[in-house]
N, C-alpha and C positions, 0 to 999 in steps of 0.2 A: 713412253709406256709406264715408266716408274712413276712419273708425276701424276698420271691418271690413276694408277693404283693407290698412290698416297692420298689423292683427293677423295677417292671412293672410301678409303679407310677412315679418313677424317669425317666424312659424311655419316658413315656407319656409327662411329663413336659418338658423334653429335646426336644422332637419333636415339642411341641407347641412353645417353645422358638426359635427353629431353624426356624419355619415358620414365626414368628414375625420378626426375624432378617433378613430373606430373603426378607421380604417386606421393612424393613429399610435399606436394602443394597443399595437402591437408593441414600442414603446419599453421598454427594460429600464433600471432604475435600479440602479447599483452603489454600494454604500456601503463606504468604506475602514474596515477593522476595527482594525488596530494603532493604538496611541496612545502618546504620550510623556508621559502624565500622571505627576506626581511620585509618586503613590500606586500606580502600576502595579508590582506585585511582580515582574513579569518583567524589569523594567528594572534591578533591583539585583542586584549580585553581592557575594560575600564577606559575606553577612548571613544568619546562621542565623535571624534574626527577621524576614526578608523585606523590610523597608524600614527606613530609619534610625530609631534611637531616641535619646532624650536621652543625650548623652555620646559619641555616635559622631562620628567624623571623616568628613565627606561629601566625596567627590572626584568632580568632573566632568572628563571628558577635555578637555584644554586646546585641542586642535587640531581639534575637531569642532564643527560648527554644530548647534545644537539649539533647539527650541522646547518649553517645558515649561509645562503648565497645572497650577497648584497649587490644590487644593481642601481641604487639611487644614492644621491648625496644626502647627507644628514647632519644637522646641527646637534652636537652632543653637549648638553648642560650637565647632566648627571646620569650615570649608567652603572648598574650592578650586573656584573658578568657571571656566567655559570662557572662552576669549578672545573668542568671538563667539557670541551666542545671546540668547534672551529667556525671561523667566519671566513668566507671565501669572497673576495672582492673582485668585481668585474673591472675591466680596464677603465681608467680615468674616473673612478669613483672616489669621492673625497668625503671624509668625516672630519669635522672640526668644530670650533666654537663660534664661528661666524654664523649669525642668524640667517643670512641670506642663502645658506646652503640648503636649507629645508624648503620643501614646497609649501609648507604652512608654518605660521609663526604664532608667537604667544599672544599677539594682539588680535589674532583671528578668532580666539576663543575667550571665554569669560575668565578662565583661571587656569593656572598650571595644573597638569594632571600627573598622577603616577600611573604610567602605562605598563602593563605586564604582558610579556610574551608567553604564549601557551606552548610549552615544549613537549607536550605529549607525543609519543611516537604513533604513527599511523599503523593500523593493523593490516598485515599481509592477507589475512583471511576474510576481510570485509569485501564482499563482492563489488560494492559500489566504488571501491578504490581503483578499479581497473577498467580499461577499455580494450576491447578485442578487435583485431584487424585480420583480414584474410591475407595469407601469404601469396595467394594467386594474383589478386588484383589490388591489394593494399587498401581495400575498402573496409570501412568500419562495419563490424558485425552487430546486428541488432541484439539487444539483450533478450528479446523474445525468441531468438533463434538458438539460444543456448540454455542448457540446464543451469540451475543455480550453482552447482558445484563446478561447472565448466566455465563460469565467469571468473573464477580464480584460476591462475595458471595450472594446467595439467602436466602430467609427466612428460609429454612429448611436445610441449609448447616452448616458445621463445619469449623471454622476458627482457624488457628494455626500460631502463631509467634514463630519461632524456637529459641531455647536457645543459639544458636551459633552466634546470631547477635542482635545488638541493632537497634532500629528503632524509627522514629518519623513519625506518620501518621496523616493526616488531614481528618476529616469527618464533613462536615457542614450540613448534612441531616441525620435524624434518620434512623437507619438500624436495621434489625431483623435477628437473627441467631438462630440455634439450640444449638450451644455451642461455647465457646470461650476459647482457650488455649493460655496462655502467658508464655513462657519459662517453659513449662511442667506443668503448674498449670491451672486447670479449673476454670472458673469464670461464675457465673450466673449473673442475672441482678443486684441483690443487692450487691454482693461481688465486682463486677466490678465497680459499682458506688463508693464504698468506696476506691477501689484501685486507681481509676482515680483521686480522691481528693488528694492522697498521691504521691508516686513516679511515678504513672501513668501519672501525669500531664506533665512529660517530654516526654512521648511517644505518647500521644493522644491529638491532637490539634483539634480545631474547636468546634462548638456548637452542633454537632449531637450526639444524645444519641445512645448507643448500647444496644439493648435488646437481650440477649442470652438465653431467656427462651422459645423460640419457639419449638414446638415438631418436631421431625423428620417426614418425609413423611410416612404415613401409608395408604394412599389412593391407592387402587389397580389400579385406573384409572390414577394415576400419580398426581403430584402436580405442580401447576404453580410456576414460580420462585418467583413472588411477587404478593401479593393480597391487600396490604394496599393502602390507598388513596394517599400516597405520592410516589407511584411507578413511576408516570410520572416525578416527580422531580429527582428521582434517574436515570431513563433512560436518561433524558435530560443531566445530569451531565456526565454520561458515554459516551454518543455520542458526547458531546462537546469536548472531548479529542481525537476524532477519525478523521483522515484525509482519506477521501474516494479516491480511485484510479479512474482513468478514466474508464468509463463504457465500457465493452467489447462486448456489444450486444445492439440491439435496443429494446426499451420498456422493460427494466429490471423489474424483480419482486421486490416487497417491503415486505419482511417478517416482521411480527411483532417481535420485539426484536432484530432486526438487525439495525445497524446504517447506513449502506450503502445498496443501491439497489444491486441486484445480477443477474447473468445469470443462468438460470436453471428452476426449477419448484416448485410450492407450492401445497400441498394437504391440504385442510382444511376439517376436519372430525367432523361431529356431531355423537356422540356415545350414546349408550343406556346402560342399567344396566349390560348387559353381557360383556361389553368391559373391558379389562384389558391392562395395559401398557406392561406388560411382554409378553402377547400373541402377541401383536402388534410388539414388538421388534423381537421376534422369527420369525414372518411372514416376516418381512422386511429382516432379515438376511438370511433366506432360499431363499427368492425371488432373492437376488443378488448373491447368492453363486455359481451360474452356470457360472460365468465369462463373461456374456454377457454385463455387464455394467462396464468396467474398469474405475478406477479413480473416482468412485462415493463417495460422502460424504452425509450422511443422518443425519439430526438433528430432532429428535422426541421430541416435546415439548407440554406441556399443556399450553394453553393461557387463562389467566383470563381477565375479563372485564377491570380491572385496567391497565393491560399491553397493551391490544388492544386499549385503549382510548388514549394512549400517542400521543399527537399532532394530534389526530383524524386519527391515522395511521391505516387505514383499506383498504385492497386491494379490488378490485372489487369482487373477489371470496369470501372474508370475508363478504361483505355486502349481497351478494346473499345468502350465507348460513344463515345469521341472519334472512333474510326474510323467509327462508324456515321453520325454526323452532326456537322458542325462547328458548335459553339455556344460562346459565351463562358462562360455560367454554367450550372450544372446543380443539381439538387436531390439531396441525400444524405439517406437515412434510415438511421440507425444503430439497430440493435435489439440489446439485451442483456437478460439475465435474471439472476435471483439464484440460479440453480442452482449446485451445487458438485460437485466430483469428476467422475465419469464422465458426469454429466448437464450439465456446464457448457455453456451456449449452446444446449442442445437445444430449449428452448421458443422461443427467439428464432429459431432456424433454421426451425422449423415455421411460425411466424407469417410469416416472410419468404417462404416458398414459397407460403403461402396468399394473401398480399398480392400477390405477383407474378402469380399466376393471375387474381386479381380485377382488377388494374390493366391487364393486357395484354388482357383480354377486352373492354375498352372500356365496361364497365358498372360504375359510372356514368361518364359522360363528364367526365373531369377535365382534359382537354387534355393528356394524356400521349402522347408520341410513342414512347418506347422505355424499357424497364426492363431493367437488368442486375443480376444478383444475385451476391454473393460470400458464401460460407459458411465458417465456421471448421471445423476438423476435429473428431475425436472428443475428448471430455473426458478429462482426465488425473486419475486418482484422487489424492487427497491422501495424505500419508504416514500418516495415521491409518487409511486404508482400503486395499483391494487391488483392483486392476483384474481383469477377467476373465482376462487372460493370466497375471497374477500368481497367481490362484487355481489355474489349471491347473498352473502350475509347482510350487506348494506341494503339490498333490495327488500329482503324479508324484514329488516329493521324498519325501513320506511313504511312498508305496508302495515306492519303492526302499529306503528305510531299513528298513521292515519286512522286505522280502525279504533284505536283508543281515543283519539280526539273526537271522532264521530260519536262514539258511545257517550262520552262525557257531555258533548253538546246536546245530544238528545235527552240525556238525563236531566240537565238543568233546564232545558226548554220545557220538558214535560212537567217538571216541578213547578215552574213559574205559571204554566197554564192552569194547573190545579190550584195553585195559591190564588191566582186572580179570580178563579171561578167562585171561591168562597169568600173573597175579600168584601163584597157588598154586604154580607151578613155579619161582618165583624165590627164591633164598636171599639175603635182604638182609643177614643177619648170622648168626652161629652158627659152626659148625665149619668148619675150613679145607677147601676142596675142591681144594687143590693148584693153585689158579689164582693166578698171580703178578700183583700189582698194579704196573704199571709206574710208578705215582706214588710208590711207596715202595721203598726198598732194604731188604728184610727180611734181607739178609745181615749187616747191622750188629748187633753185640752190644748187648744191652740194658744200659744203664748203671744205676748206683745211683740217679741222679736220676730216670730214667724209671720205675724201680720205685716210688719214693716218690710221684711224681705219679700213677701208676696206682692206687696204694692209696688215695690221697685221693679220687680221682674215683669209685672203686667204692663208697666209703662214703657218698657224698653222694646226697641225694634231689633230683632236678631237676624235681619236679612243678610245674606251673603251674596256677593256678586255672582250672577249666573244661576242662582237658585231662587225658588219662591220664598217669600217672607215667612220667617218662623215666628209667628205671633204667639206670645205667651197666653195660655188659657187657664182660667181658674176652674178647677173641677173639684169633685168630692175628694179627690186624692191629693189636693194641694195644687201647686203650680205645675202645669204640664205644657208641652209644646206640640204643635201640629207636625205631622210627618209629611215632608214635601213629596214623598213618593206616592201619596194617595191624595186624590182630589176630595174636596169637601162633599161632593155628591156621594162618595162611598161611605161617609160617616153617618 
């Protein structure tokens, strides 16, 4: 009987633990991606062969602290070391003067190079320096499923620095984490402070403190990424390293937690005590599972006042919601799609309108008090395409051009007809009609030189290939030429 009771107790405890872990399953693990490994080709400059070869002069910046993990053999001819730093050698790695140690040699290149190592610390707040993984299934989380500020570790996240890579990271603002793992070892706030004073000084640069004593998220309504008063400083640093692309739509939305405006829709939700993040996730997943909304990306986030206050970044929908009911936190649903050109955001806007209708109807009961919707404007065609207004403009332009050409052709045709009608009555050359040409003074006597030139011209054949012969003609006006555009019958 006692064994049965013990077994039932164990089962009950296991069930409770599973329930707690299922809530804590919201934990996200962030892994730092850049490394300072010796063989990292991105760290070397002035080397057309990507990393040092035998015979190269290797230079490390003297005034920068660095931690370097070495996993390859290397021939050392000449090396300038930093004033403060560490080299961590993997097992069986050899450095020496034997040229056979290096994978490339001086005879493989045209000449010896001075190869410099870039010792700059990588930035903690650059979102591209991190990869996020779900704690539930260890799968990588797409960057399209997170806000920009969530791509850098949040207050309740776990941070891991992998044991296969050295690193030097700079943090100049205080950060909070649920846990910190460096090369397989966990550090809380106190132990990390001690570590940072020792060998950790080569890996962690900047004046920002790292507090890894934050609890994991256990709130069934979800947890905001950051709640501390310095959230604005962190968001500003994250967004200062982001370059926004040209906007693909008119009047784009401005989600809280995003560095750039977007095409699509925002749902801002005021929730009550019955609301749970898990139920909302399932509702959203079921809503889009019918295939009516292809290419959709949905980011479900809880927004704290500290996040929303960053640069007074409040959308019109956000302000309307705050006037509706005074709450500290609210839920933001960011919906985007993969449409381009004039259709940018169109699928997302359709989904948002359908979701809003379903959520405000109260079926199912998700504990939602109010929903406000913000939609981006019409999509903007890319340079490779034309919008409807541009097409209309092109059509009118073509019609105007055709009309102009037609009018021009008619004008010149009419003019030629009139000119040809009077041509038989015009004496272009020939006998003198006693009409004085004011351009010439015919009262002047003809000189011997004029007679000589006249004779030469009369005897010459001025024919051009493809045109009638231009025979010189002597007239009362001196030497003239027949016009090939008129037949002799017209003269």
